[in-house]
C-alpha positions as a Markdown table, in Angstrom:
| # | Residue | x | y | z |
|---|---|---|---|---|
| 1 | Met | 0.0 | 0.0 | 0.0 |
| 2 | Leu | 2.7 | 2.5 | 0.9 |
| 3 | Asn | 4.7 | 1.8 | -2.3 |
| 4 | Lys | 1.5 | 2.6 | -4.3 |
| 5 | Leu | 1.0 | 5.8 | -2.3 |
| 6 | Arg | 4.6 | 6.9 | -3.0 |
| 7 | Glu | 3.9 | 6.7 | -6.7 |
| 8 | Arg | 1.1 | 9.2 | -6.3 |
| 9 | Trp | 2.9 | 11.5 | -3.9 |
| 10 | Ile | 4.5 | 14.5 | -5.6 |
| 11 | Ile | 7.3 | 16.4 | -3.7 |
| 12 | Asn | 7.3 | 20.1 | -4.7 |
| 13 | Ser | 10.8 | 20.8 | -3.3 |
| 14 | Pro | 12.0 | 24.4 | -3.4 |
| 15 | Val | 14.6 | 25.9 | -5.8 |
| 16 | Val | 17.5 | 27.1 | -3.8 |
| 17 | Tyr | 20.7 | 29.1 | -4.6 |
| 18 | Arg | 24.3 | 28.6 | -3.5 |
| 19 | Tyr | 26.5 | 31.7 | -3.5 |
| 20 | Met | 30.3 | 31.2 | -3.9 |
| 21 | Asp | 33.1 | 32.1 | -6.2 |
| 22 | Asn | 32.8 | 31.1 | -9.9 |
| 23 | Glu | 36.2 | 29.3 | -9.7 |
| 24 | Phe | 34.8 | 26.9 | -7.2 |
| 25 | Ile | 31.5 | 26.6 | -9.0 |
| 26 | Glu | 33.5 | 25.6 | -12.1 |
| 27 | Arg | 35.2 | 22.8 | -10.1 |
| 28 | Phe | 31.8 | 21.5 | -9.0 |
| 29 | Phe | 30.4 | 21.4 | -12.5 |
| 30 | Lys | 33.6 | 19.9 | -14.0 |
| 31 | Tyr | 34.5 | 17.4 | -11.2 |
| 32 | Gly | 31.6 | 17.4 | -8.8 |
| 33 | Glu | 33.9 | 18.9 | -6.1 |
| 34 | Leu | 32.2 | 20.5 | -3.1 |
| 35 | Arg | 33.3 | 21.6 | 0.4 |
| 36 | Leu | 31.0 | 20.8 | 3.3 |
| 37 | Thr | 31.4 | 22.8 | 6.5 |
| 38 | Ser | 30.6 | 22.0 | 10.1 |
| 39 | Tyr | 28.9 | 24.0 | 13.0 |
| 40 | Gln | 32.3 | 24.1 | 14.6 |
| 41 | Lys | 33.7 | 26.0 | 11.6 |
| 42 | Phe | 30.9 | 28.5 | 11.7 |
| 43 | Arg | 31.4 | 29.1 | 15.4 |
| 44 | Asn | 35.2 | 29.6 | 14.9 |
| 45 | Asp | 34.9 | 31.9 | 11.9 |
| 46 | Asn | 35.6 | 35.4 | 13.2 |
| 47 | Thr | 36.1 | 37.0 | 9.8 |
| 48 | Asp | 32.7 | 38.8 | 9.9 |
| 49 | Glu | 29.3 | 38.5 | 11.5 |
| 50 | Ile | 27.6 | 37.5 | 8.3 |
| 51 | Arg | 29.5 | 34.2 | 7.7 |
| 52 | Gly | 30.5 | 33.5 | 11.2 |
| 53 | Asp | 28.1 | 32.8 | 14.2 |
| 54 | Val | 29.5 | 32.0 | 17.6 |
| 55 | Gln | 26.2 | 30.5 | 18.6 |
| 56 | Glu | 25.8 | 28.3 | 15.5 |
| 57 | Gly | 24.3 | 25.0 | 16.6 |
| 58 | Ile | 24.1 | 26.2 | 20.2 |
| 59 | Asn | 20.5 | 27.2 | 21.1 |
| 60 | Glu | 18.1 | 27.4 | 24.0 |
| 61 | Tyr | 14.8 | 25.8 | 24.3 |
| 62 | Arg | 12.1 | 27.6 | 26.4 |
| 63 | Ile | 9.7 | 24.8 | 27.5 |
| 64 | Trp | 6.5 | 26.5 | 28.7 |
| 65 | Asn | 3.9 | 25.2 | 31.1 |
| 66 | Lys | 0.2 | 24.9 | 30.1 |
| 67 | Asn | -0.8 | 28.3 | 31.4 |
| 68 | Arg | 2.3 | 30.0 | 29.8 |
| 69 | Asp | 3.2 | 31.8 | 33.0 |
| 70 | His | 6.6 | 30.1 | 33.5 |
| 71 | His | 9.1 | 28.0 | 31.6 |
| 72 | Phe | 12.3 | 26.1 | 31.9 |
| 73 | Thr | 15.3 | 27.0 | 29.8 |
| 74 | Leu | 17.4 | 24.2 | 28.4 |
| 75 | Gln | 20.6 | 24.9 | 26.4 |
| 76 | Arg | 21.5 | 22.3 | 23.9 |
| 77 | Arg | 24.0 | 22.0 | 21.0 |
| 78 | Thr | 23.7 | 19.8 | 18.0 |
| 79 | Gly | 27.2 | 18.3 | 18.3 |
| 80 | Asp | 29.9 | 18.7 | 15.7 |
| 81 | Asn | 29.3 | 15.4 | 13.8 |
| 82 | Asn | 27.3 | 17.2 | 11.2 |
| 83 | Phe | 28.3 | 18.6 | 7.8 |
| 84 | Ile | 26.4 | 21.6 | 6.5 |
| 85 | Phe | 25.8 | 23.1 | 3.1 |
| 86 | Cys | 24.1 | 26.5 | 3.2 |
| 87 | Thr | 22.0 | 27.9 | 0.4 |
| 88 | Ser | 19.4 | 30.7 | 0.0 |
| 89 | Leu | 15.7 | 30.6 | -1.0 |
| 90 | Lys | 16.2 | 33.7 | -3.2 |
| 91 | Tyr | 18.4 | 34.8 | -6.1 |
| 92 | Asp | 19.7 | 38.3 | -5.4 |
| 93 | Glu | 22.9 | 39.8 | -6.8 |
| 94 | Asp | 23.2 | 41.9 | -3.6 |
| 95 | Leu | 23.9 | 38.7 | -1.7 |
| 96 | Met | 27.2 | 38.4 | -3.6 |
| 97 | Ser | 28.3 | 41.9 | -2.4 |
| 98 | Gln | 31.1 | 42.6 | 0.2 |
| 99 | Thr | 28.5 | 43.1 | 2.9 |
| 100 | Asn | 27.1 | 39.6 | 2.4 |
| 101 | Phe | 28.8 | 36.5 | 1.0 |
| 102 | Glu | 31.5 | 38.4 | -0.8 |
| 103 | Cys | 31.7 | 36.2 | -3.9 |
| 104 | Asp | 31.2 | 36.5 | -7.7 |
| 105 | Gly | 29.1 | 33.5 | -8.5 |
| 106 | Cys | 25.9 | 31.5 | -7.8 |
| 107 | Phe | 24.4 | 28.2 | -8.9 |
| 108 | Lys | 20.8 | 26.9 | -8.6 |
| 109 | Ile | 19.7 | 23.6 | -7.1 |
| 110 | Asn | 16.5 | 22.5 | -8.8 |
| 111 | Asn | 16.0 | 19.3 | -6.8 |
| 112 | Thr | 17.0 | 19.6 | -3.2 |
| 113 | Leu | 16.2 | 16.0 | -2.3 |
| 114 | Gly | 18.2 | 14.5 | -5.1 |
| 115 | Phe | 21.1 | 16.8 | -4.4 |
| 116 | Gly | 21.1 | 15.9 | -0.7 |
| 117 | Leu | 20.8 | 12.2 | -1.2 |
| 118 | Glu | 23.7 | 12.1 | -3.7 |
| 119 | Ile | 26.0 | 13.8 | -1.3 |
| 120 | Ala | 24.9 | 11.4 | 1.5 |
| 121 | Thr | 26.3 | 8.5 | -0.5 |
| 122 | Lys | 29.8 | 10.1 | -0.4 |
| 123 | Ile | 29.9 | 10.7 | 3.4 |
| 124 | Lys | 31.6 | 7.9 | 5.4 |
| 125 | Glu | 29.4 | 6.6 | 8.3 |
| 126 | Phe | 26.4 | 8.7 | 7.2 |
| 127 | Gln | 23.5 | 8.3 | 9.6 |
| 128 | Tyr | 20.7 | 10.6 | 8.6 |
| 129 | Gly | 20.1 | 13.9 | 6.7 |
| 130 | Leu | 18.0 | 17.0 | 7.1 |
| 131 | Glu | 17.0 | 19.9 | 4.9 |
| 132 | Gly | 14.8 | 22.9 | 5.4 |
| 133 | Pro | 14.5 | 26.6 | 5.8 |
| 134 | Val | 16.1 | 28.4 | 8.7 |
| 135 | Lys | 13.8 | 30.0 | 11.2 |
| 136 | Tyr | 14.9 | 33.4 | 12.5 |
| 137 | Thr | 14.1 | 34.9 | 15.9 |
| 138 | Asp | 15.4 | 37.9 | 17.8 |
| 139 | Thr | 16.9 | 35.8 | 20.5 |
| 140 | Gly | 17.6 | 32.6 | 18.7 |
| 141 | Gln | 15.6 | 30.7 | 21.4 |
| 142 | Ile | 13.1 | 28.0 | 20.5 |
| 143 | Asp | 9.7 | 28.0 | 22.2 |
| 144 | Ile | 8.0 | 24.7 | 22.9 |
| 145 | Asn | 4.8 | 24.1 | 24.8 |
| 146 | Cys | 4.7 | 21.1 | 27.1 |
| 147 | Glu | 1.5 | 19.6 | 25.6 |
| 148 | Asp | 3.2 | 19.4 | 22.2 |
| 149 | Tyr | 5.1 | 16.5 | 23.6 |
| 150 | Asn | 2.4 | 15.0 | 25.8 |
| 151 | Leu | 4.2 | 16.2 | 28.9 |
| 152 | Glu | 2.4 | 16.7 | 32.2 |
| 153 | Asp | 2.2 | 20.3 | 33.3 |
| 154 | Ile | 5.5 | 21.8 | 34.4 |
| 155 | Pro | 5.6 | 22.8 | 38.0 |
| 156 | Lys | 7.1 | 26.1 | 38.9 |
| 157 | Asn | 9.2 | 24.7 | 41.8 |
| 158 | Pro | 9.6 | 21.0 | 41.0 |
| 159 | Thr | 10.6 | 18.5 | 43.7 |
| 160 | Pro | 13.8 | 16.4 | 43.1 |
| 161 | Glu | 11.7 | 13.5 | 41.9 |
| 162 | Glu | 9.8 | 15.8 | 39.5 |
| 163 | Met | 13.0 | 17.3 | 38.3 |
| 164 | Ile | 14.4 | 13.9 | 37.3 |
| 165 | Lys | 11.2 | 13.3 | 35.2 |
| 166 | Leu | 11.5 | 16.7 | 33.6 |
| 167 | Gln | 15.2 | 16.1 | 32.7 |
| 168 | Gln | 14.2 | 12.9 | 31.0 |
| 169 | Ala | 11.4 | 14.6 | 29.2 |
| 170 | Phe | 13.7 | 17.5 | 28.1 |
| 171 | His | 16.2 | 15.0 | 26.8 |
| 172 | Glu | 13.5 | 13.4 | 24.7 |
| 173 | Ile | 12.5 | 16.8 | 23.3 |
| 174 | Ser | 16.1 | 17.6 | 22.3 |
| 175 | Val | 16.4 | 14.3 | 20.5 |
| 176 | Arg | 13.1 | 14.5 | 18.6 |
| 177 | Asp | 13.0 | 18.2 | 17.8 |
| 178 | Thr | 15.0 | 19.3 | 14.8 |
| 179 | Ser | 14.5 | 23.1 | 15.3 |
| 180 | Leu | 18.0 | 23.3 | 16.8 |
| 181 | Phe | 19.5 | 22.6 | 13.4 |
| 182 | Phe | 17.6 | 25.4 | 11.7 |
| 183 | Ser | 17.6 | 28.3 | 14.3 |
| 184 | Lys | 19.4 | 31.6 | 13.8 |
| 185 | Lys | 19.1 | 35.1 | 15.1 |
| 186 | Ser | 17.2 | 37.7 | 13.0 |
| 187 | Leu | 20.5 | 39.4 | 12.3 |
| 188 | Tyr | 21.0 | 36.9 | 9.4 |
| 189 | Gln | 17.4 | 37.1 | 8.1 |
| 190 | Thr | 18.3 | 38.7 | 4.8 |
| 191 | Gln | 20.1 | 35.5 | 3.7 |
| 192 | Leu | 16.8 | 33.5 | 3.7 |
| 193 | Glu | 18.9 | 30.5 | 4.3 |
| 194 | Tyr | 17.9 | 26.9 | 3.3 |
| 195 | Arg | 20.2 | 24.4 | 4.9 |
| 196 | Phe | 21.3 | 20.8 | 4.2 |
| 197 | Ile | 22.7 | 18.7 | 7.0 |
| 198 | Trp | 24.3 | 15.3 | 7.0 |
| 199 | Asn | 24.9 | 13.5 | 10.3 |
| 200 | Tyr | 27.8 | 11.0 | 10.5 |
| 201 | Gly | 29.4 | 8.7 | 13.0 |
| 202 | Ile | 28.7 | 5.2 | 14.5 |
| 203 | Pro | 26.4 | 5.5 | 17.5 |
| 204 | Gly | 28.2 | 4.7 | 20.7 |
| 205 | Gln | 31.7 | 5.2 | 19.3 |
| 206 | Leu | 34.0 | 8.2 | 19.5 |
| 207 | Val | 33.3 | 10.5 | 16.6 |
| 208 | Lys | 36.1 | 12.3 | 14.7 |
| 209 | Met | 35.3 | 16.0 | 14.3 |
| 210 | Tyr | 36.0 | 17.8 | 11.1 |
| 211 | Glu | 35.8 | 21.6 | 10.4 |
| 212 | His | 35.1 | 20.7 | 6.8 |
| 213 | Ile | 35.6 | 18.1 | 4.1 |
| 214 | Thr | 35.9 | 18.2 | 0.4 |
| 215 | Ile | 34.1 | 15.6 | -1.6 |
| 216 | Gln | 33.7 | 14.6 | -5.2 |
| 217 | Val | 30.0 | 14.1 | -6.1 |
| 218 | Pro | 29.5 | 14.5 | -9.9 |
| 219 | Glu | 26.2 | 12.7 | -9.6 |
| 220 | Ala | 24.8 | 15.9 | -7.9 |
| 221 | Val | 25.6 | 18.2 | -10.9 |
| 222 | Lys | 22.5 | 17.0 | -12.8 |
| 223 | Phe | 20.3 | 18.7 | -10.3 |
| 224 | Cys | 22.0 | 22.1 | -10.6 |
| 225 | Glu | 22.3 | 25.0 | -13.0 |
| 226 | Trp | 25.2 | 27.5 | -13.1 |
| 227 | Ile | 23.5 | 30.9 | -13.1 |
| 228 | Thr | 26.6 | 33.2 | -13.3 |
| 229 | Lys | 28.6 | 31.1 | -15.7 |
| 230 | Pro | 31.2 | 33.4 | -17.5 |
| 231 | Lys | 30.4 | 33.9 | -21.2 |
């Protein structure tokens, strides 16, 4: 039944745009060469506040009680065993300026699902992937209501026993909720970012961290179009 339904389910994935220098776009279209970055790299990039974000992948959940008169704050980080590829939902030459991505090129990805899956095949110990638009807020915090996760009401001054239960519930939220991967401050809203994420590593084993990797994935080129190709 599910296989028959899949044949009748049409995915209308967005068209997204990747801004970078034409010399690197040329390498992608010739050889399939792409660099994937990590949250760690973004946090350590102090060159400017547009491309670097010291809070990248580190966010706070505000988990509200049913009456919305108090909440618990939980800080979480995604971990560094993720590779990221950032794109935008809009094509705007202003995004190539010195005040934005400071590059001279852009290519379009017409099939985000196909693009992401082809890259996944090139990542050693790939576990799962995510893609989606970034959500911007003034604080970067993520608001969650307790009933969204079938939690009992959150007491304002929990007993030690209640606190243990809350900690277990908060851990479940941080595992199930993917907002953490797509949350940024409104400072970056002009980018209209659409993000690809690939998680890697064998569960239960020590994970080697990378600031970035360079892969060869010519199979992904067929989903893309070079907009700023020199004539």
